[in-house]
C-alpha positions in Angstrom: 62.2 28.5 -57.3 61.2 30.9 -60.0 62.7 30.1 -63.4 61.0 32.1 -66.2 62.2 34.6 -68.7 62.5 38.0 -67.3 62.0 36.9 -63.7 64.9 36.8 -61.2 68.6 37.5 -61.3 71.3 35.8 -63.3 73.5 33.2 -61.7 76.1 30.8 -62.9 76.0 27.1 -62.2 78.0 24.0 -63.2 77.4 20.4 -62.2 79.5 19.4 -59.2 81.1 22.9 -58.7 81.1 24.7 -55.5 81.7 28.3 -54.5 85.5 27.9 -54.5 85.6 26.6 -58.1 83.3 29.4 -59.2 85.6 32.0 -57.5 88.7 30.7 -59.2 87.2 30.6 -62.7 85.2 33.9 -62.2 88.2 35.9 -61.0 90.4 34.7 -63.8 87.8 35.7 -66.4 87.1 39.0 -64.7 90.8 39.8 -65.0 90.8 38.7 -68.7 87.6 40.7 -69.5 89.1 43.9 -68.1 91.6 43.9 -71.0 90.2 46.0 -73.7 90.0 44.0 -76.9 88.6 45.3 -80.2 85.7 47.1 -78.5 84.2 43.9 -77.1 82.3 44.6 -73.9 83.8 43.0 -70.8 80.6 41.2 -69.9 80.6 39.5 -73.3 84.2 38.3 -72.8 83.4 37.1 -69.3 80.3 35.2 -70.3 82.1 33.5 -73.2 84.9 32.4 -71.0 82.6 31.1 -68.3 80.6 29.1 -70.9 83.8 27.7 -72.3 84.6 26.2 -68.8 81.1 24.6 -68.6 79.3 27.2 -66.6 75.6 27.9 -67.4 74.0 31.3 -66.9 70.5 30.9 -65.4 67.9 33.1 -63.9 66.5 32.5 -60.5 64.3 34.3 -58.1 66.0 32.6 -55.2 69.3 30.9 -56.0 70.1 27.4 -55.1 73.3 26.6 -53.2 75.1 25.7 -56.5 74.2 29.0 -58.2 76.6 32.0 -58.0 76.6 35.6 -58.9 79.2 37.1 -61.3 79.5 40.5 -62.9 76.6 41.4 -65.2 77.4 45.0 -66.2 80.6 47.1 -66.9 80.3 48.6 -63.4 80.4 45.2 -61.8 83.9 44.6 -63.0 85.3 47.3 -60.7 83.7 45.5 -57.7 82.1 42.1 -58.5 79.1 41.0 -56.5 79.6 38.4 -53.8 79.1 34.9 -55.4 76.6 33.9 -52.7 74.4 37.1 -53.0 70.8 36.1 -52.5 71.4 32.6 -51.1 70.8 33.5 -47.5 67.2 34.3 -48.1 66.4 31.1 -49.9 68.0 28.3 -47.8 65.8 25.3 -47.5 65.6 22.8 -44.6 68.2 20.5 -46.1 70.7 23.3 -46.5 70.1 24.5 -43.0 70.8 21.0 -41.7 73.9 20.6 -43.8 75.2 24.0 -42.4 75.0 22.6 -38.9 77.6 20.0 -39.8 81.4 20.6 -39.9 82.5 22.1 -43.1 84.3 18.9 -44.3 81.1 16.9 -43.7 78.9 19.1 -45.9 77.8 17.9 -49.3 79.7 19.6 -52.2 78.2 22.9 -53.3 76.5 23.8 -50.0 77.0 27.4 -49.3 76.2 28.5 -45.7 75.6 32.0 -44.5 78.2 33.4 -42.1 77.6 32.6 -38.4 76.8 35.4 -36.1 
């Protein structure tokens, strides 16, 4: 995984959190950030709220299964990116095996690509 300044896309991660937890927090803060407040840019409000709930913003070339995409720019607040953007291309063997199991039997935080 690539983790260096200026390399990769920004993702959010929090120990023990899965995509459902991210979606709940992210949507609440997207809604809050859309409220214009003293000229503060929505992405700054969103990032402050996410950090306040224990999320860390990291850069990754290929995201791990516990890293999720959120809005980065003003335009993203109209239609936020899918939280699992980029994860399909970077699944490792352990994730592929976990995705073969029933959903309830998967380890927390494992995000599987849709089945075809």
